[in-house]
PDB file of N, CA, C, O and CB in Angstrom:
ATOM      1  N   MET A   1      58.086 -40.539 -41.439  1.00  0.00           N
ATOM      2  CA  MET A   1      58.744 -39.419 -40.794  1.00  0.00           C
ATOM      3  C   MET A   1      58.143 -38.084 -41.238  1.00  0.00           C
ATOM      4  O   MET A   1      57.919 -37.203 -40.407  1.00  0.00           O
ATOM      5  CB  MET A   1      60.234 -39.450 -41.091  1.00  0.00           C
ATOM      6  N   ALA A   2      57.881 -37.925 -42.536  1.00  0.00           N
ATOM      7  CA  ALA A   2      57.343 -36.667 -43.046  1.00  0.00           C
ATOM      8  C   ALA A   2      55.929 -36.430 -42.515  1.00  0.00           C
ATOM      9  O   ALA A   2      55.551 -35.297 -42.221  1.00  0.00           O
ATOM     10  CB  ALA A   2      57.343 -36.667 -44.583  1.00  0.00           C
ATOM     11  N   SER A   3      55.160 -37.500 -42.397  1.00  0.00           N
ATOM     12  CA  SER A   3      53.792 -37.328 -41.907  1.00  0.00           C
ATOM     13  C   SER A   3      53.790 -36.925 -40.432  1.00  0.00           C
ATOM     14  O   SER A   3      52.893 -36.207 -39.989  1.00  0.00           O
ATOM     15  CB  SER A   3      52.984 -38.623 -42.105  1.00  0.00           C
ATOM     16  N   GLU A   4      54.796 -37.386 -39.664  1.00  0.00           N
ATOM     17  CA  GLU A   4      54.893 -36.979 -38.261  1.00  0.00           C
ATOM     18  C   GLU A   4      55.225 -35.491 -38.149  1.00  0.00           C
ATOM     19  O   GLU A   4      54.718 -34.800 -37.265  1.00  0.00           O
ATOM     20  CB  GLU A   4      55.959 -37.817 -37.529  1.00  0.00           C
ATOM     21  N   GLU A   5      56.080 -35.003 -39.051  1.00  0.00           N
ATOM     22  CA  GLU A   5      56.432 -33.595 -39.047  1.00  0.00           C
ATOM     23  C   GLU A   5      55.213 -32.740 -39.430  1.00  0.00           C
ATOM     24  O   GLU A   5      54.962 -31.696 -38.829  1.00  0.00           O
ATOM     25  CB  GLU A   5      57.607 -33.332 -40.012  1.00  0.00           C
ATOM     26  N   ARG A   6      54.472 -33.195 -40.427  1.00  0.00           N
ATOM     27  CA  ARG A   6      53.266 -32.458 -40.824  1.00  0.00           C
ATOM     28  C   ARG A   6      52.236 -32.463 -39.706  1.00  0.00           C
ATOM     29  O   ARG A   6      51.548 -31.470 -39.469  1.00  0.00           O
ATOM     30  CB  ARG A   6      52.658 -33.060 -42.101  1.00  0.00           C
ATOM     31  N   SER A   7      52.145 -33.583 -39.034  1.00  0.00           N
ATOM     32  CA  SER A   7      51.204 -33.692 -37.920  1.00  0.00           C
ATOM     33  C   SER A   7      51.589 -32.735 -36.793  1.00  0.00           C
ATOM     34  O   SER A   7      50.726 -32.083 -36.205  1.00  0.00           O
ATOM     35  CB  SER A   7      51.155 -35.141 -37.397  1.00  0.00           C
ATOM     36  N   GLU A   8      52.881 -32.652 -36.495  1.00  0.00           N
ATOM     37  CA  GLU A   8      53.358 -31.734 -35.457  1.00  0.00           C
ATOM     38  C   GLU A   8      53.151 -30.287 -35.886  1.00  0.00           C
ATOM     39  O   GLU A   8      52.760 -29.449 -35.073  1.00  0.00           O
ATOM     40  CB  GLU A   8      54.846 -31.989 -35.150  1.00  0.00           C
ATOM     41  N   ASP A   9      53.409 -29.989 -37.155  1.00  0.00           N
ATOM     42  CA  ASP A   9      53.165 -28.639 -37.665  1.00  0.00           C
ATOM     43  C   ASP A   9      51.686 -28.272 -37.541  1.00  0.00           C
ATOM     44  O   ASP A   9      51.344 -27.148 -37.175  1.00  0.00           O
ATOM     45  CB  ASP A   9      53.620 -28.528 -39.134  1.00  0.00           C
ATOM     46  N   MET A  10      50.825 -29.221 -37.847  1.00  0.00           N
ATOM     47  CA  MET A  10      49.391 -28.968 -37.748  1.00  0.00           C
ATOM     48  C   MET A  10      48.990 -28.733 -36.299  1.00  0.00           C
ATOM     49  O   MET A  10      48.173 -27.855 -36.022  1.00  0.00           O
ATOM     50  CB  MET A  10      48.593 -30.140 -38.338  1.00  0.00           C
ATOM     51  N   ARG A  11      49.544 -29.493 -35.383  1.00  0.00           N
ATOM     52  CA  ARG A  11      49.249 -29.300 -33.956  1.00  0.00           C
ATOM     53  C   ARG A  11      49.676 -27.906 -33.496  1.00  0.00           C
ATOM     54  O   ARG A  11      48.940 -27.227 -32.779  1.00  0.00           O
ATOM     55  CB  ARG A  11      49.957 -30.377 -33.107  1.00  0.00           C
ATOM     56  N   ARG A  12      50.871 -27.487 -33.915  1.00  0.00           N
ATOM     57  CA  ARG A  12      51.355 -26.145 -33.559  1.00  0.00           C
ATOM     58  C   ARG A  12      50.451 -25.069 -34.140  1.00  0.00           C
ATOM     59  O   ARG A  12      50.107 -24.102 -33.460  1.00  0.00           O
ATOM     60  CB  ARG A  12      52.797 -25.941 -34.053  1.00  0.00           C
ATOM     61  N   PHE A  13      50.068 -25.243 -35.399  1.00  0.00           N
ATOM     62  CA  PHE A  13      49.191 -24.274 -36.053  1.00  0.00           C
ATOM     63  C   PHE A  13      47.855 -24.181 -35.325  1.00  0.00           C
ATOM     64  O   PHE A  13      47.379 -23.080 -35.044  1.00  0.00           O
ATOM     65  CB  PHE A  13      48.969 -24.656 -37.524  1.00  0.00           C
ATOM     66  N   LEU A  14      47.253 -25.310 -35.020  1.00  0.00           N
ATOM     67  CA  LEU A  14      45.968 -25.308 -34.327  1.00  0.00           C
ATOM     68  C   LEU A  14      46.084 -24.722 -32.922  1.00  0.00           C
ATOM     69  O   LEU A  14      45.166 -24.057 -32.444  1.00  0.00           O
ATOM     70  CB  LEU A  14      45.410 -26.722 -34.253  1.00  0.00           C
ATOM     71  N   ASP A  15      47.208 -24.971 -32.269  1.00  0.00           N
ATOM     72  CA  ASP A  15      47.414 -24.411 -30.931  1.00  0.00           C
ATOM     73  C   ASP A  15      47.529 -22.893 -30.999  1.00  0.00           C
ATOM     74  O   ASP A  15      46.956 -22.188 -30.169  1.00  0.00           O
ATOM     75  CB  ASP A  15      48.676 -25.011 -30.278  1.00  0.00           C
ATOM     76  N   ARG A  16      48.272 -22.384 -31.993  1.00  0.00           N
ATOM     77  CA  ARG A  16      48.378 -20.927 -32.183  1.00  0.00           C
ATOM     78  C   ARG A  16      47.025 -20.322 -32.525  1.00  0.00           C
ATOM     79  O   ARG A  16      46.669 -19.250 -32.035  1.00  0.00           O
ATOM     80  CB  ARG A  16      49.394 -20.597 -33.292  1.00  0.00           C
ATOM     81  N   LEU A  17      46.278 -21.019 -33.369  1.00  0.00           N
ATOM     82  CA  LEU A  17      44.965 -20.533 -33.768  1.00  0.00           C
ATOM     83  C   LEU A  17      44.016 -20.479 -32.570  1.00  0.00           C
ATOM     84  O   LEU A  17      43.222 -19.547 -32.449  1.00  0.00           O
ATOM     85  CB  LEU A  17      44.381 -21.423 -34.869  1.00  0.00           C
ATOM     86  N   ARG A  18      44.097 -21.457 -31.704  1.00  0.00           N
ATOM     87  CA  ARG A  18      43.237 -21.518 -30.527  1.00  0.00           C
ATOM     88  C   ARG A  18      43.562 -20.372 -29.564  1.00  0.00           C
ATOM     89  O   ARG A  18      42.659 -19.809 -28.944  1.00  0.00           O
ATOM     90  CB  ARG A  18      43.393 -22.877 -29.817  1.00  0.00           C
ATOM     91  N   ARG A  19      44.838 -20.028 -29.439  1.00  0.00           N
ATOM     92  CA  ARG A  19      45.245 -18.962 -28.509  1.00  0.00           C
ATOM     93  C   ARG A  19      45.061 -17.576 -29.083  1.00  0.00           C
ATOM     94  O   ARG A  19      44.948 -16.608 -28.330  1.00  0.00           O
ATOM     95  CB  ARG A  19      46.683 -19.143 -28.113  1.00  0.00           C
ATOM     96  N   ASP A  20      45.030 -17.456 -30.409  1.00  0.00           N
ATOM     97  CA  ASP A  20      44.927 -16.147 -31.054  1.00  0.00           C
ATOM     98  C   ASP A  20      43.470 -15.703 -31.077  1.00  0.00           C
ATOM     99  O   ASP A  20      42.628 -16.375 -31.672  1.00  0.00           O
ATOM    100  CB  ASP A  20      45.507 -16.189 -32.493  1.00  0.00           C
ATOM    101  N   ASP A  21      43.163 -14.580 -30.436  1.00  0.00           N
ATOM    102  CA  ASP A  21      41.792 -14.090 -30.417  1.00  0.00           C
ATOM    103  C   ASP A  21      41.673 -12.722 -31.100  1.00  0.00           C
ATOM    104  O   ASP A  21      40.729 -11.980 -30.832  1.00  0.00           O
ATOM    105  CB  ASP A  21      41.287 -14.003 -28.979  1.00  0.00           C
ATOM    106  N   SER A  22      42.608 -12.391 -31.967  1.00  0.00           N
ATOM    107  CA  SER A  22      42.591 -11.077 -32.605  1.00  0.00           C
ATOM    108  C   SER A  22      41.416 -10.917 -33.564  1.00  0.00           C
ATOM    109  O   SER A  22      40.943  -9.797 -33.754  1.00  0.00           O
ATOM    110  CB  SER A  22      43.891 -10.844 -33.347  1.00  0.00           C
ATOM    111  N   GLY A  23      40.934 -11.988 -34.170  1.00  0.00           N
ATOM    112  CA  GLY A  23      39.811 -11.893 -35.089  1.00  0.00           C
ATOM    113  C   GLY A  23      38.467 -12.072 -34.421  1.00  0.00           C
ATOM    114  O   GLY A  23      37.431 -12.032 -35.084  1.00  0.00           O
ATOM    115  N   GLN A  24      38.472 -12.267 -33.126  1.00  0.00           N
ATOM    116  CA  GLN A  24      37.231 -12.542 -32.410  1.00  0.00           C
ATOM    117  C   GLN A  24      36.269 -11.354 -32.472  1.00  0.00           C
ATOM    118  O   GLN A  24      35.072 -11.549 -32.681  1.00  0.00           O
ATOM    119  CB  GLN A  24      37.532 -12.894 -30.956  1.00  0.00           C
ATOM    120  N   ASP A  25      36.757 -10.154 -32.298  1.00  0.00           N
ATOM    121  CA  ASP A  25      35.893  -8.973 -32.332  1.00  0.00           C
ATOM    122  C   ASP A  25      35.238  -8.813 -33.695  1.00  0.00           C
ATOM    123  O   ASP A  25      34.046  -8.520 -33.786  1.00  0.00           O
ATOM    124  CB  ASP A  25      36.692  -7.715 -31.986  1.00  0.00           C
ATOM    125  N   ALA A  26      36.017  -9.007 -34.755  1.00  0.00           N
ATOM    126  CA  ALA A  26      35.472  -8.875 -36.110  1.00  0.00           C
ATOM    127  C   ALA A  26      34.379  -9.912 -36.339  1.00  0.00           C
ATOM    128  O   ALA A  26      33.350  -9.606 -36.941  1.00  0.00           O
ATOM    129  CB  ALA A  26      36.590  -9.030 -37.168  1.00  0.00           C
ATOM    130  N   THR A  27      34.591 -11.116 -35.872  1.00  0.00           N
ATOM    131  CA  THR A  27      33.594 -12.170 -36.027  1.00  0.00           C
ATOM    132  C   THR A  27      32.318 -11.814 -35.276  1.00  0.00           C
ATOM    133  O   THR A  27      31.218 -12.043 -35.780  1.00  0.00           O
ATOM    134  CB  THR A  27      34.147 -13.514 -35.530  1.00  0.00           C
ATOM    135  N   GLU A  28      32.452 -11.264 -34.094  1.00  0.00           N
ATOM    136  CA  GLU A  28      31.272 -10.875 -33.323  1.00  0.00           C
ATOM    137  C   GLU A  28      30.506  -9.767 -34.026  1.00  0.00           C
ATOM    138  O   GLU A  28      29.275  -9.782 -34.037  1.00  0.00           O
ATOM    139  CB  GLU A  28      31.674 -10.425 -31.916  1.00  0.00           C
ATOM    140  N   TYR A  29      31.210  -8.804 -34.615  1.00  0.00           N
ATOM    141  CA  TYR A  29      30.540  -7.734 -35.343  1.00  0.00           C
ATOM    142  C   TYR A  29      29.821  -8.280 -36.570  1.00  0.00           C
ATOM    143  O   TYR A  29      28.705  -7.860 -36.878  1.00  0.00           O
ATOM    144  CB  TYR A  29      31.544  -6.657 -35.755  1.00  0.00           C
ATOM    145  N   VAL A  30      30.452  -9.208 -37.266  1.00  0.00           N
ATOM    146  CA  VAL A  30      29.822  -9.806 -38.444  1.00  0.00           C
ATOM    147  C   VAL A  30      28.550 -10.543 -38.040  1.00  0.00           C
ATOM    148  O   VAL A  30      27.525 -10.416 -38.709  1.00  0.00           O
ATOM    149  CB  VAL A  30      30.799 -10.768 -39.159  1.00  0.00           C
ATOM    150  N   LEU A  31      28.603 -11.305 -36.965  1.00  0.00           N
ATOM    151  CA  LEU A  31      27.409 -12.009 -36.492  1.00  0.00           C
ATOM    152  C   LEU A  31      26.310 -11.028 -36.111  1.00  0.00           C
ATOM    153  O   LEU A  31      25.137 -11.264 -36.401  1.00  0.00           O
ATOM    154  CB  LEU A  31      27.751 -12.903 -35.296  1.00  0.00           C
ATOM    155  N   LEU A  32      26.676  -9.946 -35.472  1.00  0.00           N
ATOM    156  CA  LEU A  32      25.700  -8.926 -35.092  1.00  0.00           C
ATOM    157  C   LEU A  32      25.052  -8.311 -36.337  1.00  0.00           C
ATOM    158  O   LEU A  32      23.835  -8.131 -36.377  1.00  0.00           O
ATOM    159  CB  LEU A  32      26.371  -7.827 -34.239  1.00  0.00           C
ATOM    160  N   VAL A  33      25.846  -7.996 -37.332  1.00  0.00           N
ATOM    161  CA  VAL A  33      25.321  -7.424 -38.574  1.00  0.00           C
ATOM    162  C   VAL A  33      24.392  -8.412 -39.272  1.00  0.00           C
ATOM    163  O   VAL A  33      23.352  -8.019 -39.799  1.00  0.00           O
ATOM    164  CB  VAL A  33      26.473  -7.024 -39.515  1.00  0.00           C
ATOM    165  N   VAL A  34      24.761  -9.683 -39.277  1.00  0.00           N
ATOM    166  CA  VAL A  34      23.912 -10.709 -39.896  1.00  0.00           C
ATOM    167  C   VAL A  34      22.576 -10.802 -39.169  1.00  0.00           C
ATOM    168  O   VAL A  34      21.528 -10.881 -39.810  1.00  0.00           O
ATOM    169  CB  VAL A  34      24.621 -12.083 -39.888  1.00  0.00           C
ATOM    170  N   LEU A  35      22.600 -10.792 -37.847  1.00  0.00           N
ATOM    171  CA  LEU A  35      21.349 -10.862 -37.083  1.00  0.00           C
ATOM    172  C   LEU A  35      20.466  -9.640 -37.338  1.00  0.00           C
ATOM    173  O   LEU A  35      19.248  -9.766 -37.461  1.00  0.00           O
ATOM    174  CB  LEU A  35      21.649 -10.982 -35.584  1.00  0.00           C
ATOM    175  N   ILE A  36      21.075  -8.473 -37.418  1.00  0.00           N
ATOM    176  CA  ILE A  36      20.319  -7.261 -37.716  1.00  0.00           C
ATOM    177  C   ILE A  36      19.720  -7.339 -39.115  1.00  0.00           C
ATOM    178  O   ILE A  36      18.569  -6.956 -39.321  1.00  0.00           O
ATOM    179  CB  ILE A  36      21.216  -6.018 -37.586  1.00  0.00           C
ATOM    180  N   ALA A  37      20.494  -7.833 -40.073  1.00  0.00           N
ATOM    181  CA  ALA A  37      19.994  -7.968 -41.448  1.00  0.00           C
ATOM    182  C   ALA A  37      18.823  -8.939 -41.509  1.00  0.00           C
ATOM    183  O   ALA A  37      17.855  -8.698 -42.230  1.00  0.00           O
ATOM    184  CB  ALA A  37      21.116  -8.441 -42.387  1.00  0.00           C
ATOM    185  N   LEU A  38      18.904 -10.037 -40.757  1.00  0.00           N
ATOM    186  CA  LEU A  38      17.790 -10.987 -40.729  1.00  0.00           C
ATOM    187  C   LEU A  38      16.543 -10.362 -40.123  1.00  0.00           C
ATOM    188  O   LEU A  38      15.436 -10.584 -40.614  1.00  0.00           O
ATOM    189  CB  LEU A  38      18.179 -12.239 -39.944  1.00  0.00           C
ATOM    190  N   ALA A  39      16.711  -9.589 -39.070  1.00  0.00           N
ATOM    191  CA  ALA A  39      15.571  -8.924 -38.442  1.00  0.00           C
ATOM    192  C   ALA A  39      14.949  -7.909 -39.401  1.00  0.00           C
ATOM    193  O   ALA A  39      13.725  -7.812 -39.492  1.00  0.00           O
ATOM    194  CB  ALA A  39      16.003  -8.231 -37.134  1.00  0.00           C
ATOM    195  N   ILE A  40      15.775  -7.163 -40.108  1.00  0.00           N
ATOM    196  CA  ILE A  40      15.261  -6.192 -41.076  1.00  0.00           C
ATOM    197  C   ILE A  40      14.515  -6.907 -42.194  1.00  0.00           C
ATOM    198  O   ILE A  40      13.448  -6.460 -42.615  1.00  0.00           O
ATOM    199  CB  ILE A  40      16.409  -5.341 -41.657  1.00  0.00           C
ATOM    200  N   THR A  41      15.068  -8.011 -42.674  1.00  0.00           N
ATOM    201  CA  THR A  41      14.417  -8.778 -43.737  1.00  0.00           C
ATOM    202  C   THR A  41      13.060  -9.293 -43.286  1.00  0.00           C
ATOM    203  O   THR A  41      12.087  -9.215 -44.036  1.00  0.00           O
ATOM    204  CB  THR A  41      15.302  -9.946 -44.173  1.00  0.00           C
ATOM    205  N   ALA A  42      12.986  -9.815 -42.076  1.00  0.00           N
ATOM    206  CA  ALA A  42      11.709 -10.309 -41.553  1.00  0.00           C
ATOM    207  C   ALA A  42      10.712  -9.166 -41.425  1.00  0.00           C
ATOM    208  O   ALA A  42       9.539  -9.321 -41.766  1.00  0.00           O
ATOM    209  CB  ALA A  42      11.908 -10.998 -40.187  1.00  0.00           C
ATOM    210  N   GLY A  43      11.166  -8.035 -40.943  1.00  0.00           N
ATOM    211  CA  GLY A  43      10.288  -6.872 -40.820  1.00  0.00           C
ATOM    212  C   GLY A  43       9.807  -6.372 -42.166  1.00  0.00           C
ATOM    213  O   GLY A  43       8.645  -5.993 -42.306  1.00  0.00           O
ATOM    214  N   MET A  44      10.677  -6.364 -43.148  1.00  0.00           N
ATOM    215  CA  MET A  44      10.291  -5.918 -44.481  1.00  0.00           C
ATOM    216  C   MET A  44       9.273  -6.865 -45.101  1.00  0.00           C
ATOM    217  O   MET A  44       8.379  -6.426 -45.824  1.00  0.00           O
ATOM    218  CB  MET A  44      11.519  -5.804 -45.381  1.00  0.00           C
ATOM    219  N   THR A  45       9.398  -8.144 -44.827  1.00  0.00           N
ATOM    220  CA  THR A  45       8.438  -9.118 -45.356  1.00  0.00           C
ATOM    221  C   THR A  45       7.048  -8.849 -44.792  1.00  0.00           C
ATOM    222  O   THR A  45       6.063  -8.865 -45.530  1.00  0.00           O
ATOM    223  CB  THR A  45       8.881 -10.560 -45.020  1.00  0.00           C
ATOM    224  N   VAL A  46       6.969  -8.604 -43.497  1.00  0.00           N
ATOM    225  CA  VAL A  46       5.685  -8.300 -42.868  1.00  0.00           C
ATOM    226  C   VAL A  46       5.119  -6.997 -43.425  1.00  0.00           C
ATOM    227  O   VAL A  46       3.929  -6.907 -43.726  1.00  0.00           O
ATOM    228  CB  VAL A  46       5.838  -8.207 -41.337  1.00  0.00           C
ATOM    229  N   LEU A  47       5.965  -6.009 -43.557  1.00  0.00           N
ATOM    230  CA  LEU A  47       5.542  -4.707 -44.090  1.00  0.00           C
ATOM    231  C   LEU A  47       5.063  -4.842 -45.531  1.00  0.00           C
ATOM    232  O   LEU A  47       4.038  -4.268 -45.898  1.00  0.00           O
ATOM    233  CB  LEU A  47       6.695  -3.688 -44.010  1.00  0.00           C
ATOM    234  N   ALA A  48       5.786  -5.587 -46.341  1.00  0.00           N
ATOM    235  CA  ALA A  48       5.410  -5.771 -47.741  1.00  0.00           C
ATOM    236  C   ALA A  48       4.069  -6.483 -47.860  1.00  0.00           C
ATOM    237  O   ALA A  48       3.266  -6.150 -48.732  1.00  0.00           O
ATOM    238  CB  ALA A  48       6.489  -6.558 -48.485  1.00  0.00           C
ATOM    239  N   THR A  49       3.821  -7.455 -46.996  1.00  0.00           N
ATOM    240  CA  THR A  49       2.540  -8.157 -47.010  1.00  0.00           C
ATOM    241  C   THR A  49       1.402  -7.195 -46.668  1.00  0.00           C
ATOM    242  O   THR A  49       0.348  -7.225 -47.302  1.00  0.00           O
ATOM    243  CB  THR A  49       2.560  -9.342 -46.018  1.00  0.00           C
ATOM    244  N   GLY A  50       1.617  -6.351 -45.677  1.00  0.00           N
ATOM    245  CA  GLY A  50       0.608  -5.363 -45.301  1.00  0.00           C
ATOM    246  C   GLY A  50       0.332  -4.363 -46.403  1.00  0.00           C
ATOM    247  O   GLY A  50      -0.824  -4.035 -46.672  1.00  0.00           O
ATOM    248  N   ILE A  51       1.380  -3.878 -47.043  1.00  0.00           N
ATOM    249  CA  ILE A  51       1.214  -2.908 -48.137  1.00  0.00           C
ATOM    250  C   ILE A  51       0.496  -3.563 -49.312  1.00  0.00           C
ATOM    251  O   ILE A  51      -0.377  -2.955 -49.931  1.00  0.00           O
ATOM    252  CB  ILE A  51       2.591  -2.347 -48.593  1.00  0.00           C
ATOM    253  N   ASN A  52       0.865  -4.801 -49.614  1.00  0.00           N
ATOM    254  CA  ASN A  52       0.215  -5.525 -50.708  1.00  0.00           C
ATOM    255  C   ASN A  52      -1.277  -5.676 -50.423  1.00  0.00           C
ATOM    256  O   ASN A  52      -2.102  -5.495 -51.318  1.00  0.00           O
ATOM    257  CB  ASN A  52       0.870  -6.913 -50.911  1.00  0.00           C
ATOM    258  N   GLY A  53      -1.623  -6.007 -49.185  1.00  0.00           N
ATOM    259  CA  GLY A  53      -3.035  -6.139 -48.812  1.00  0.00           C
ATOM    260  C   GLY A  53      -3.783  -4.818 -48.950  1.00  0.00           C
ATOM    261  O   GLY A  53      -4.918  -4.791 -49.426  1.00  0.00           O
ATOM    262  N   ALA A  54      -3.156  -3.735 -48.538  1.00  0.00           N
ATOM    263  CA  ALA A  54      -3.795  -2.420 -48.642  1.00  0.00           C
ATOM    264  C   ALA A  54      -4.046  -2.040 -50.092  1.00  0.00           C
ATOM    265  O   ALA A  54      -5.120  -1.534 -50.416  1.00  0.00           O
ATOM    266  CB  ALA A  54      -2.933  -1.354 -47.969  1.00  0.00           C
ATOM    267  N   PHE A  55      -3.079  -2.275 -50.969  1.00  0.00           N
ATOM    268  CA  PHE A  55      -3.276  -1.956 -52.381  1.00  0.00           C
ATOM    269  C   PHE A  55      -4.311  -2.877 -53.025  1.00  0.00           C
ATOM    270  O   PHE A  55      -5.067  -2.444 -53.894  1.00  0.00           O
ATOM    271  CB  PHE A  55      -1.951  -2.054 -53.132  1.00  0.00           C
ATOM    272  N   SER A  56      -4.351  -4.130 -52.610  1.00  0.00           N
ATOM    273  CA  SER A  56      -5.360  -5.053 -53.135  1.00  0.00           C
ATOM    274  C   SER A  56      -6.756  -4.591 -52.745  1.00  0.00           C
ATOM    275  O   SER A  56      -7.673  -4.597 -53.565  1.00  0.00           O
ATOM    276  CB  SER A  56      -5.111  -6.483 -52.621  1.00  0.00           C
ATOM    277  N   ASN A  57      -6.911  -4.189 -51.484  1.00  0.00           N
ATOM    278  CA  ASN A  57      -8.212  -3.680 -51.035  1.00  0.00           C
ATOM    279  C   ASN A  57      -8.606  -2.419 -51.789  1.00  0.00           C
ATOM    280  O   ASN A  57      -9.764  -2.267 -52.178  1.00  0.00           O
ATOM    281  CB  ASN A  57      -8.184  -3.398 -49.531  1.00  0.00           C
ATOM    282  N   ALA A  58      -7.664  -1.521 -51.999  1.00  0.00           N
ATOM    283  CA  ALA A  58      -7.951  -0.292 -52.741  1.00  0.00           C
ATOM    284  C   ALA A  58      -8.344  -0.621 -54.173  1.00  0.00           C
ATOM    285  O   ALA A  58      -9.269  -0.021 -54.720  1.00  0.00           O
ATOM    286  CB  ALA A  58      -6.735   0.654 -52.724  1.00  0.00           C
ATOM    287  N   SER A  59      -7.648  -1.566 -54.778  1.00  0.00           N
ATOM    288  CA  SER A  59      -7.946  -1.961 -56.152  1.00  0.00           C
ATOM    289  C   SER A  59      -9.336  -2.574 -56.255  1.00  0.00           C
ATOM    290  O   SER A  59     -10.091  -2.253 -57.173  1.00  0.00           O
ATOM    291  CB  SER A  59      -6.895  -2.949 -56.663  1.00  0.00           C
ATOM    292  N   GLU A  60      -9.679  -3.458 -55.315  1.00  0.00           N
ATOM    293  CA  GLU A  60     -11.003  -4.080 -55.320  1.00  0.00           C
ATOM    294  C   GLU A  60     -12.095  -3.023 -55.126  1.00  0.00           C
ATOM    295  O   GLU A  60     -13.137  -3.079 -55.779  1.00  0.00           O
ATOM    296  CB  GLU A  60     -11.098  -5.156 -54.216  1.00  0.00           C
ATOM    297  N   THR A  61     -11.859  -2.078 -54.243  1.00  0.00           N
ATOM    298  CA  THR A  61     -12.825  -1.010 -54.003  1.00  0.00           C
ATOM    299  C   THR A  61     -13.023  -0.166 -55.261  1.00  0.00           C
ATOM    300  O   THR A  61     -14.154   0.143 -55.636  1.00  0.00           O
ATOM    301  CB  THR A  61     -12.367  -0.125 -52.835  1.00  0.00           C
ATOM    302  N   LEU A  62     -11.930   0.203 -55.903  1.00  0.00           N
ATOM    303  CA  LEU A  62     -12.021   1.006 -57.123  1.00  0.00           C
ATOM    304  C   LEU A  62     -12.715   0.225 -58.236  1.00  0.00           C
ATOM    305  O   LEU A  62     -13.526   0.786 -58.973  1.00  0.00           O
ATOM    306  CB  LEU A  62     -10.622   1.452 -57.581  1.00  0.00           C
ATOM    307  N   ASN A  63     -12.405  -1.054 -58.362  1.00  0.00           N
ATOM    308  CA  ASN A  63     -13.029  -1.867 -59.413  1.00  0.00           C
ATOM    309  C   ASN A  63     -14.519  -2.028 -59.164  1.00  0.00           C
ATOM    310  O   ASN A  63     -15.311  -1.953 -60.103  1.00  0.00           O
ATOM    311  CB  ASN A  63     -12.362  -3.244 -59.497  1.00  0.00           C
ATOM    312  N   SER A  64     -14.915  -2.248 -57.918  1.00  0.00           N
ATOM    313  CA  SER A  64     -16.343  -2.415 -57.622  1.00  0.00           C
ATOM    314  C   SER A  64     -17.094  -1.099 -57.786  1.00  0.00           C
ATOM    315  O   SER A  64     -18.248  -1.099 -58.213  1.00  0.00           O
ATOM    316  CB  SER A  64     -16.537  -2.956 -56.197  1.00  0.00           C
ATOM    317  N   THR A  65     -16.459   0.018 -57.455  1.00  0.00           N
ATOM    318  CA  THR A  65     -17.087   1.322 -57.630  1.00  0.00           C
ATOM    319  C   THR A  65     -17.228   1.664 -59.109  1.00  0.00           C
ATOM    320  O   THR A  65     -18.273   2.148 -59.544  1.00  0.00           O
ATOM    321  CB  THR A  65     -16.279   2.405 -56.912  1.00  0.00           C
ATOM    322  N   ALA A  66     -16.185   1.415 -59.870  1.00  0.00           N
ATOM    323  CA  ALA A  66     -16.203   1.724 -61.298  1.00  0.00           C
ATOM    324  C   ALA A  66     -17.158   0.796 -62.031  1.00  0.00           C
ATOM    325  O   ALA A  66     -17.826   1.221 -62.974  1.00  0.00           O
ATOM    326  CB  ALA A  66     -14.792   1.615 -61.895  1.00  0.00           C
ATOM    327  N   GLY A  67     -17.235  -0.459 -61.619  1.00  0.00           N
ATOM    328  CA  GLY A  67     -18.112  -1.412 -62.267  1.00  0.00           C
ATOM    329  C   GLY A  67     -19.568  -1.171 -61.919  1.00  0.00           C
ATOM    330  O   GLY A  67     -20.454  -1.524 -62.697  1.00  0.00           O
ATOM    331  N   GLY A  68     -19.832  -0.575 -60.762  1.00  0.00           N
ATOM    332  CA  GLY A  68     -21.195  -0.345 -60.316  1.00  0.00           C
ATOM    333  C   GLY A  68     -21.825   0.879 -60.946  1.00  0.00           C
ATOM    334  O   GLY A  68     -23.041   1.047 -60.846  1.00  0.00           O
ATOM    335  N   SER A  69     -21.052   1.744 -61.593  1.00  0.00           N
ATOM    336  CA  SER A  69     -21.590   2.996 -62.174  1.00  0.00           C
ATOM    337  C   SER A  69     -22.290   2.755 -63.462  1.00  0.00           C
ATOM    338  O   SER A  69     -22.796   3.695 -64.075  1.00  0.00           O
ATOM    339  CB  SER A  69     -20.495   4.005 -62.393  1.00  0.00           C
TER     340      SER A  69
END
């Protein structure tokens, strides 16, 4: 008997949860922020690789110039 009552309570809770859309906007904003953060992270990775390459080239140039004198 108690398990039937808990089962009915769970059904009511899930039904209310399914009909309630008050948190939907917040969830959509969170997903949007996450997607933007992922895009920024990917862009920063590409940028960091480019900057690292530029400094490596500058370092090699300076070392070869200094070593050649």
